[in-house]
C-alpha positions as CSV (number, residue, x, y, z in Angstrom):
1,M,21.5,-45.3,-51.3
2,L,21.1,-44.5,-47.5
3,L,17.0,-44.0,-46.7
4,S,15.5,-42.9,-43.8
5,H,13.0,-44.9,-41.7
6,G,10.4,-43.7,-44.0
7,G,12.0,-44.7,-47.1
8,E,13.3,-41.8,-48.2
9,P,17.1,-41.4,-49.3
10,L,19.5,-39.4,-47.0
11,P,21.8,-37.3,-48.6
12,A,25.0,-38.8,-48.9
13,T,26.9,-35.9,-46.7
14,E,24.8,-35.8,-44.0
15,S,25.7,-37.2,-40.5
16,V,23.4,-38.6,-38.3
17,A,24.2,-36.5,-34.8
18,R,25.4,-38.8,-31.9
19,W,22.8,-39.3,-28.8
20,T,23.7,-38.2,-25.5
21,V,23.8,-40.8,-22.6
22,E,20.4,-39.7,-21.6
23,Q,18.7,-40.0,-24.6
24,V,19.9,-43.6,-25.1
25,L,18.9,-44.3,-21.1
26,S,15.5,-43.1,-22.3
27,L,15.2,-46.1,-24.5
28,A,15.8,-48.8,-22.0
29,P,12.7,-51.1,-21.5
30,D,13.1,-51.2,-17.9
31,D,15.7,-50.0,-14.8
32,A,17.2,-53.9,-15.2
33,S,18.4,-53.4,-19.0
34,R,19.3,-49.5,-18.2
35,K,21.8,-50.9,-15.6
36,A,23.0,-54.1,-17.5
37,G,23.5,-51.2,-20.5
38,N,25.8,-49.2,-18.2
39,K,27.7,-52.3,-17.2
40,L,28.5,-52.9,-21.0
41,A,29.6,-49.4,-21.6
42,T,33.1,-50.0,-21.9
43,A,35.5,-50.4,-24.4
44,G,36.8,-53.9,-23.0
45,H,33.4,-55.6,-23.8
46,W,33.7,-54.4,-27.5
47,S,35.3,-55.2,-30.7
48,G,34.9,-54.2,-34.6
49,T,32.7,-51.4,-33.3
50,G,31.8,-48.5,-35.6
51,F,29.6,-46.1,-37.2
52,D,28.6,-44.1,-40.0
53,G,27.2,-41.0,-41.5
54,S,23.7,-42.8,-42.1
55,G,23.1,-43.3,-38.3
56,A,24.3,-47.1,-38.3
57,V,26.1,-48.4,-35.4
58,W,27.4,-51.9,-34.9
59,G,29.9,-53.9,-32.8
60,L,30.9,-57.5,-31.5
61,C,30.3,-57.9,-27.6
62,K,31.8,-60.5,-25.3
63,G,28.8,-62.8,-24.1
64,S,29.4,-66.5,-22.1
65,G,29.8,-68.4,-25.3
66,S,32.7,-68.6,-27.7
67,K,31.6,-66.4,-30.3
68,P,30.6,-62.5,-29.4
69,Y,27.3,-61.1,-30.1
70,Q,26.5,-59.1,-33.2
71,T,24.8,-55.9,-32.2
72,V,23.9,-53.1,-34.7
73,V,21.7,-50.5,-34.4
74,D,20.1,-48.0,-37.0
75,T,19.5,-44.7,-35.2
76,T,17.1,-43.4,-37.9
77,G,14.6,-45.6,-36.8
78,P,15.8,-46.3,-34.6
79,A,15.8,-50.0,-35.1
80,Y,18.1,-52.9,-33.4
81,T,19.1,-56.5,-33.5
82,C,21.7,-58.4,-31.6
83,S,22.2,-62.1,-32.0
84,C,21.8,-62.4,-28.2
85,P,18.6,-64.3,-27.0
86,S,16.9,-61.7,-25.0
87,R,13.5,-60.6,-25.9
88,K,13.9,-56.8,-25.1
89,F,14.3,-53.9,-27.5
90,P,16.5,-52.6,-27.0
91,C,18.8,-55.3,-25.2
92,K,21.6,-54.6,-23.1
93,H,23.9,-55.0,-26.1
94,A,22.2,-52.5,-27.9
95,L,22.3,-50.2,-25.1
96,G,25.8,-50.8,-24.4
97,L,26.6,-50.1,-27.6
98,L,24.8,-47.1,-28.0
99,L,26.2,-45.5,-24.4
100,L,29.7,-46.3,-25.9
101,R,29.2,-44.3,-28.9
102,A,27.1,-41.5,-26.3
103,S,30.8,-41.2,-24.7
104,G,32.7,-39.7,-27.6
105,D,36.2,-41.4,-26.4
106,G,37.0,-42.7,-30.0
107,S,36.2,-46.5,-29.0
108,V,33.3,-46.6,-31.5
109,P,35.3,-45.0,-34.9
110,Q,33.7,-43.8,-37.9
111,G,33.9,-46.3,-41.2
112,E,32.4,-48.8,-43.3
113,P,30.1,-51.3,-41.7
114,A,30.9,-54.8,-41.4
115,D,29.3,-57.4,-44.0
116,W,27.2,-58.8,-41.4
117,A,25.9,-55.2,-40.2
118,A,25.7,-54.0,-43.8
119,Q,23.3,-56.9,-44.3
120,W,20.8,-56.2,-42.1
121,L,21.1,-52.5,-42.4
122,T,20.1,-52.9,-46.2
123,A,17.7,-55.4,-45.5
124,R,15.7,-52.9,-43.1
125,R,15.9,-50.1,-45.3
126,G,14.8,-52.0,-48.4
127,R,11.6,-53.3,-46.0
128,A,11.4,-49.5,-45.0
129,E,11.2,-48.6,-48.7
130,A,8.5,-51.0,-49.7
131,K,6.5,-50.3,-46.8
132,Q,6.6,-46.5,-48.1
133,A,5.3,-47.2,-51.5
134,K,3.0,-49.2,-50.6
135,Q,1.6,-46.6,-48.0
136,E,1.8,-43.8,-51.2
137,A,-0.3,-46.3,-53.3
138,A,-2.8,-46.7,-50.4
139,A,-2.8,-42.7,-50.3
140,S,-3.3,-42.8,-54.2
141,G,-6.5,-45.1,-54.2
142,E,-4.4,-47.6,-56.3
143,A,-4.5,-50.2,-53.4
144,T,-8.1,-49.7,-52.9
145,P,-10.1,-52.8,-51.5
146,G,-13.0,-54.0,-54.1
147,P,-16.6,-54.3,-53.2
148,A,-16.2,-57.8,-52.7
149,D,-13.7,-56.6,-49.7
150,N,-15.5,-53.9,-48.5
151,A,-19.2,-56.2,-48.2
152,A,-17.3,-59.0,-46.1
153,A,-15.5,-56.2,-44.0
154,R,-18.9,-54.8,-43.1
155,K,-20.5,-58.1,-42.5
156,R,-17.7,-58.7,-40.0
157,A,-18.2,-55.3,-38.3
158,E,-22.0,-55.7,-38.0
159,R,-21.4,-59.2,-36.4
160,R,-19.1,-58.1,-33.6
161,A,-21.3,-54.7,-33.0
162,E,-24.4,-57.3,-32.3
163,R,-21.9,-59.2,-29.7
164,V,-21.0,-56.1,-27.9
165,T,-24.3,-55.5,-28.0
166,G,-25.5,-58.4,-26.2
167,G,-22.3,-57.9,-23.5
168,A,-23.3,-54.7,-23.0
169,L,-26.9,-55.7,-22.0
170,E,-25.5,-58.1,-19.8
171,L,-23.2,-56.0,-18.0
172,E,-26.1,-53.5,-17.1
173,Q,-28.2,-56.2,-15.4
174,R,-25.2,-57.3,-13.2
175,L,-24.7,-53.6,-12.4
176,T,-28.5,-53.7,-11.5
177,D,-28.0,-56.8,-9.4
178,L,-25.1,-55.0,-7.7
179,L,-27.0,-51.9,-6.7
180,R,-29.8,-54.1,-5.5
181,G,-27.6,-55.8,-3.1
182,G,-26.1,-53.1,-2.1
183,L,-22.5,-51.9,-2.5
184,A,-21.2,-52.3,1.1
185,T,-21.4,-55.8,0.6
186,A,-20.0,-56.4,-2.6
187,D,-16.3,-57.4,-1.2
188,R,-18.4,-60.3,0.1
189,A,-18.4,-62.1,-3.3
190,G,-14.6,-62.5,-3.8
191,Y,-12.7,-61.6,-7.0
192,A,-14.0,-64.2,-8.9
193,L,-17.4,-62.9,-9.7
194,W,-15.9,-60.0,-11.3
195,E,-13.6,-62.1,-13.3
196,E,-16.0,-64.1,-14.5
197,T,-17.9,-61.0,-15.9
198,A,-15.2,-59.7,-17.1
199,A,-14.7,-63.1,-19.3
200,R,-18.0,-62.7,-20.7
201,M,-17.2,-59.2,-22.2
202,V,-14.2,-61.0,-23.8
203,D,-16.8,-63.6,-25.0
204,A,-18.5,-60.6,-26.4
205,Q,-15.5,-58.8,-28.0
206,A,-15.8,-55.7,-25.7
207,P,-11.9,-56.0,-24.2
208,G,-12.6,-52.4,-22.8
209,L,-15.8,-53.3,-21.1
210,A,-13.4,-56.2,-19.7
211,G,-11.1,-53.9,-18.6
212,R,-13.4,-51.6,-16.6
213,V,-14.7,-54.7,-15.0
214,R,-11.9,-55.8,-13.7
215,E,-10.8,-52.8,-12.2
216,L,-14.2,-52.6,-10.5
217,G,-13.4,-56.5,-8.8
218,S,-10.1,-54.1,-7.4
219,L,-11.8,-51.7,-5.5
220,P,-13.9,-53.6,-2.9
221,G,-12.1,-53.6,0.3
222,S,-9.5,-51.5,-1.2
223,G,-9.5,-49.0,1.9
224,P,-11.7,-46.4,3.7
225,G,-14.6,-45.0,1.5
226,W,-14.1,-48.0,-1.2
227,P,-17.7,-47.9,-2.0
228,V,-17.7,-44.3,-2.7
229,R,-15.2,-45.1,-5.5
230,L,-17.2,-48.3,-6.2
231,L,-20.2,-46.3,-6.9
232,E,-18.2,-43.6,-9.1
233,E,-16.8,-46.5,-11.4
234,C,-19.8,-48.2,-11.9
235,G,-21.6,-44.8,-12.5
236,L,-18.8,-44.5,-15.9
237,L,-19.2,-48.2,-16.6
238,H,-22.7,-47.8,-16.6
239,L,-22.4,-44.2,-18.7
240,L,-20.3,-46.3,-21.5
241,D,-23.1,-48.9,-21.5
242,T,-25.8,-46.6,-22.6
243,A,-23.4,-45.0,-24.8
244,W,-22.8,-47.8,-26.5
245,L,-26.7,-48.8,-27.0
246,G,-27.5,-45.3,-27.8
247,R,-24.7,-44.4,-30.1
248,E,-26.3,-44.1,-33.3
249,R,-27.8,-40.7,-31.4
250,L,-24.2,-39.5,-30.3
251,P,-21.9,-37.3,-32.5
252,D,-19.5,-38.6,-34.8
253,P,-16.5,-37.7,-32.4
254,L,-17.9,-39.1,-29.4
255,A,-19.6,-41.9,-31.1
256,A,-15.8,-42.7,-32.1
257,T,-14.6,-42.3,-28.4
258,V,-17.3,-44.6,-27.4
259,R,-16.2,-47.5,-30.1
260,T,-12.5,-47.1,-28.8
261,R,-13.6,-47.4,-25.2
262,V,-15.5,-50.6,-25.5
263,G,-12.9,-51.8,-27.5
264,L,-13.0,-51.7,-30.9
265,P,-10.3,-51.6,-33.1
266,T,-9.8,-48.2,-35.2
267,S,-7.5,-46.9,-37.7
268,A,-5.6,-43.2,-38.2
269,E,-7.4,-41.3,-40.8
270,G,-7.2,-37.8,-42.2
271,P,-4.7,-36.0,-43.8
272,P,-1.2,-36.7,-42.4
273,V,0.1,-33.5,-40.3
274,R,3.7,-32.8,-40.7
275,D,5.9,-31.1,-38.1
276,H,9.1,-31.1,-36.0
277,W,8.0,-33.2,-33.0
278,L,9.6,-32.8,-29.8
279,V,9.4,-36.1,-27.9
280,L,8.4,-35.0,-24.2
281,A,8.1,-38.3,-22.6
282,Q,8.0,-42.5,-23.0
283,Y,7.0,-44.9,-20.4
284,D,5.8,-48.3,-20.2
285,T,2.5,-50.3,-18.4
286,P,1.3,-53.4,-18.1
287,D,-1.9,-54.0,-19.6
288,G,-2.9,-57.7,-19.0
289,R,-1.0,-60.1,-21.4
290,L,0.3,-56.9,-23.0
291,T,2.9,-53.9,-22.5
292,T,1.8,-51.0,-23.6
293,R,4.3,-48.2,-24.4
294,R,3.2,-44.2,-24.4
295,I,5.4,-41.7,-26.4
296,W,4.0,-38.1,-25.9
297,L,5.1,-35.8,-28.9
298,Y,4.6,-32.0,-29.0
299,G,4.5,-30.0,-33.0
300,R,6.7,-27.2,-33.0
301,G,4.5,-25.4,-35.9
302,S,1.1,-27.0,-35.1
303,G,1.1,-26.6,-31.6
304,R,-0.4,-30.0,-31.7
305,T,0.3,-32.5,-28.5
306,A,0.2,-36.4,-29.6
307,L,0.6,-39.9,-28.2
308,L,1.8,-43.2,-29.7
309,L,0.8,-46.0,-28.7
310,S,2.7,-49.1,-29.4
311,F,2.5,-52.6,-27.9
312,G,4.6,-55.9,-26.9
313,A,3.1,-59.4,-26.1
314,M,3.8,-60.1,-22.4
315,G,7.6,-60.5,-21.5
316,R,8.8,-58.3,-24.8
317,A,9.1,-54.7,-24.9
318,P,7.6,-53.0,-27.6
319,E,9.6,-52.3,-30.6
320,L,9.0,-48.1,-31.2
321,A,10.9,-46.8,-29.0
322,L,12.2,-42.5,-29.3
323,P,15.1,-41.0,-27.4
324,V,13.6,-38.0,-25.1
325,G,14.2,-34.6,-26.0
326,V,15.1,-35.2,-29.5
327,T,13.0,-33.3,-32.5
328,I,11.7,-35.6,-35.6
329,D,10.4,-33.9,-38.8
330,A,7.8,-36.5,-39.4
331,E,4.1,-37.0,-40.0
332,L,1.5,-38.2,-37.9
333,T,-1.8,-39.4,-38.8
334,L,-4.4,-38.6,-36.0
335,Y,-7.2,-41.3,-35.0
336,P,-11.0,-40.4,-35.2
337,G,-12.3,-39.0,-31.9
338,G,-11.7,-36.3,-29.5
339,G,-8.4,-38.2,-28.0
340,L,-4.8,-37.4,-29.5
341,R,-3.8,-40.9,-30.2
342,A,-2.1,-40.8,-33.5
343,D,0.4,-42.7,-36.2
344,L,3.7,-42.1,-36.8
345,G,4.1,-42.1,-40.5
346,R,6.8,-40.9,-43.0
347,Q,10.2,-39.9,-41.5
348,F,11.7,-36.9,-43.3
349,A,15.2,-37.1,-40.9
350,P,16.7,-38.9,-38.2
351,P,15.8,-38.2,-34.6
352,A,17.9,-35.2,-34.2
353,A,17.7,-31.3,-34.4
354,P,16.8,-31.0,-38.0
355,P,18.6,-28.1,-39.7
356,G,16.5,-24.8,-39.2
357,A,14.2,-26.4,-36.8
358,P,13.8,-24.6,-33.6
359,V,15.8,-24.9,-30.5
360,P,15.3,-28.8,-29.2
361,D,15.6,-27.6,-25.8
362,S,13.0,-25.3,-25.6
363,P,9.5,-26.3,-23.6
364,P,6.0,-26.3,-25.5
365,P,4.3,-23.3,-24.3
366,G,2.7,-24.2,-20.8
367,G,0.1,-22.0,-18.6
368,S,-0.9,-22.1,-14.6
369,T,-2.3,-24.9,-13.0
370,A,-5.7,-23.1,-12.9
371,A,-5.6,-23.5,-16.6
372,A,-4.2,-27.1,-16.7
373,L,-7.4,-28.0,-14.5
374,A,-9.6,-25.9,-17.3
375,A,-7.8,-27.8,-20.0
376,Y,-8.6,-31.1,-18.3
377,G,-12.2,-30.5,-17.6
378,E,-12.7,-29.5,-21.0
379,A,-11.3,-33.1,-22.4
380,L,-13.6,-34.4,-19.8
381,R,-16.6,-33.0,-22.2
382,G,-15.3,-35.2,-25.2
383,D,-14.3,-38.1,-23.0
384,P,-16.0,-38.7,-19.8
385,W,-13.8,-41.9,-19.3
386,L,-10.6,-40.1,-19.5
387,D,-8.1,-40.8,-16.8
388,A,-5.7,-38.0,-17.7
389,W,-4.8,-35.3,-19.9
390,P,-1.1,-34.0,-21.0
391,V,-0.5,-30.6,-19.9
392,T,2.3,-28.0,-19.3
393,L,2.6,-26.4,-16.5
394,R,4.7,-23.1,-16.5
395,D,6.4,-21.3,-13.6
396,V,5.7,-23.8,-11.0
397,I,7.8,-24.5,-7.7
398,P,7.7,-28.0,-6.1
399,V,7.0,-27.6,-2.3
400,P,6.0,-30.4,0.0
401,S,2.7,-30.6,1.4
402,E,1.0,-32.6,3.9
403,G,1.8,-36.1,3.1
404,G,3.3,-35.6,-0.5
405,W,4.2,-32.6,-2.6
406,Q,2.9,-30.0,-4.9
407,L,3.4,-27.8,-7.7
408,A,2.4,-24.4,-6.6
409,D,1.9,-21.5,-8.9
410,A,5.0,-18.7,-8.6
411,E,3.0,-16.0,-9.2
412,S,-0.4,-17.2,-7.2
413,A,-2.1,-19.7,-4.4
414,S,-3.4,-22.1,-6.4
415,A,-1.5,-25.8,-6.7
416,L,-1.6,-29.0,-8.0
417,P,-1.1,-31.9,-5.7
418,L,1.8,-34.9,-7.4
419,S,0.0,-38.4,-7.5
420,S,1.4,-41.2,-5.7
421,A,3.0,-42.7,-8.5
422,A,5.0,-39.5,-8.8
423,L,5.8,-39.5,-5.6
424,S,7.2,-43.1,-5.7
425,R,9.7,-42.6,-8.3
426,P,13.5,-40.9,-8.1
427,G,12.0,-38.3,-10.7
428,L,10.5,-36.6,-8.1
429,W,14.1,-35.5,-6.7
430,K,15.0,-34.7,-10.2
431,L,12.8,-32.2,-10.1
432,V,13.4,-30.3,-6.6
433,A,17.0,-30.3,-7.8
434,L,16.1,-28.6,-11.1
435,S,14.0,-26.3,-9.4
436,G,16.5,-25.3,-6.4
437,G,13.6,-23.6,-5.2
438,G,12.6,-21.8,-8.1
439,P,10.2,-21.9,-10.9
440,V,10.6,-24.3,-13.9
441,T,8.2,-25.8,-16.3
442,V,7.1,-29.2,-16.3
443,F,5.0,-31.6,-18.6
444,G,3.2,-34.3,-17.6
445,E,-0.5,-35.8,-17.5
446,L,-3.3,-34.4,-15.1
447,G,-6.1,-36.6,-13.8
448,H,-8.3,-37.2,-10.8
449,R,-5.3,-38.8,-8.9
450,G,-2.9,-35.8,-9.4
451,F,-0.6,-34.6,-11.3
452,D,2.4,-37.2,-12.7
453,P,5.3,-35.2,-14.2
454,F,7.3,-36.6,-17.1
455,A,9.7,-34.2,-18.3
456,A,10.8,-30.5,-17.0
457,W,12.8,-27.3,-18.2
458,E,14.3,-24.3,-16.1
459,T,12.4,-21.7,-16.7
460,G,13.8,-18.7,-18.6
461,G,16.7,-20.5,-20.3
462,T,17.4,-22.0,-23.3
463,G,19.6,-24.7,-22.3
464,G,18.0,-25.9,-19.2
465,G,19.7,-28.0,-16.5
466,G,22.6,-29.2,-19.2
467,G,23.2,-25.5,-20.6
468,S,23.9,-22.3,-18.5
469,G,21.6,-23.2,-15.8
470,S,22.7,-24.0,-12.1
471,G,25.5,-26.4,-11.4
472,S,23.7,-27.7,-8.6
473,A,20.8,-28.8,-11.2
474,S,23.2,-30.2,-13.7
475,A,25.0,-32.6,-11.0
476,S,21.7,-33.7,-9.4
477,A,19.8,-34.3,-12.4
478,E,19.9,-36.3,-15.8
479,V,19.7,-34.2,-18.5
480,T,18.7,-34.1,-22.4
481,D,19.5,-31.2,-24.5
482,G,17.6,-28.9,-21.8
483,T,15.1,-31.4,-20.8
484,V,15.5,-33.4,-17.9
485,R,13.5,-36.9,-18.1
486,L,11.4,-37.6,-14.7
487,I,10.4,-41.1,-15.4
């Protein structure tokens, strides 16, 4: 029996679609892996390759040792295994194998998996089936914890809340001392004082407060106007402190947001939402000793935007990866509060374009820059500590401005500046090439530092830069089924 990622059997006649080169590259954990995978995407490096209709791809890659590396990819997850010592997911061998398969030159023929590949696939899909059965049992109440477990969990939560409250009170005193001494002299104390305060918040089991304290420590002496920026961030931190201390008086959604912001663990809850979810963007950011991967999804039927978060320990990329531009038929369970975070649950088909689903390359409905600013402002009402909010801009044109670039409405005089992070990435030139001076649709995050574009589509076309659009855009930008990936 062939199993999907969620443990559901796939029809034996169903064949999982081959990914494009750009979709494969969007899975790479970093630029170094992307380049190394490209070098291995030739038939000369491989032997014993193959794929089957269930989404499995396998092959043996020549390495520095006497034995070739055994590489297997299950594209229905996706999931990867390789006998190489790399700690990255996917490793360069998995990327090279998928790129070879994407070329469609016959180097990866269809067939039955080799024994070593079949063994891993059977075990992986068996675990997926067991996990699905466990989730269904929990949903039906068969695995409900007993009263003793609930009481113990409640006591642990109360003890942690007491420690967080102690940390918040101590932090309030330190902020008071800072303001009394004058913000303009804050750079004289050095970073050690901020790090010591952050360590105290870690001891109080409030990692969210610790992270914000470290951000404060980076502001003194950071350039002209730093005392103003420090005052703004101190105000937000004071607001978070007081919100935690008075959380019993807050509305439930805001109280849930405050618990998340101080760093208390939360779980997704509520009924799952099944939809055809378009993968809009995927990118990694270093967060102390962790690497955080953010994956943005858009629900075709529900109109919801959702965020998947996954984490990897220092030096390891997170395991969850979805190719940008594909659509997945799956269930998502949302987290409490006013945010968009969700957990990926049961998948009913591999990441592809399911039969009968809407066209995969059509972008989410967008609006003007003014509408985007209004949406960001509304989101701040529910979460004042929000750095950015996902928006889709419709009919905007990238134009140079003094010291940078901006996205200007094609039909009005308003515009949004691009963030400094966007200006430093090659995706800016992909966006300019796709536009060619004309309007485009762009998805990204809008925050107080500007707009950060992640994906773009030609306005008015169903094929985007990869279909019947201009040849210059197709030649200059990497395109995934009409979606130009900008990160």
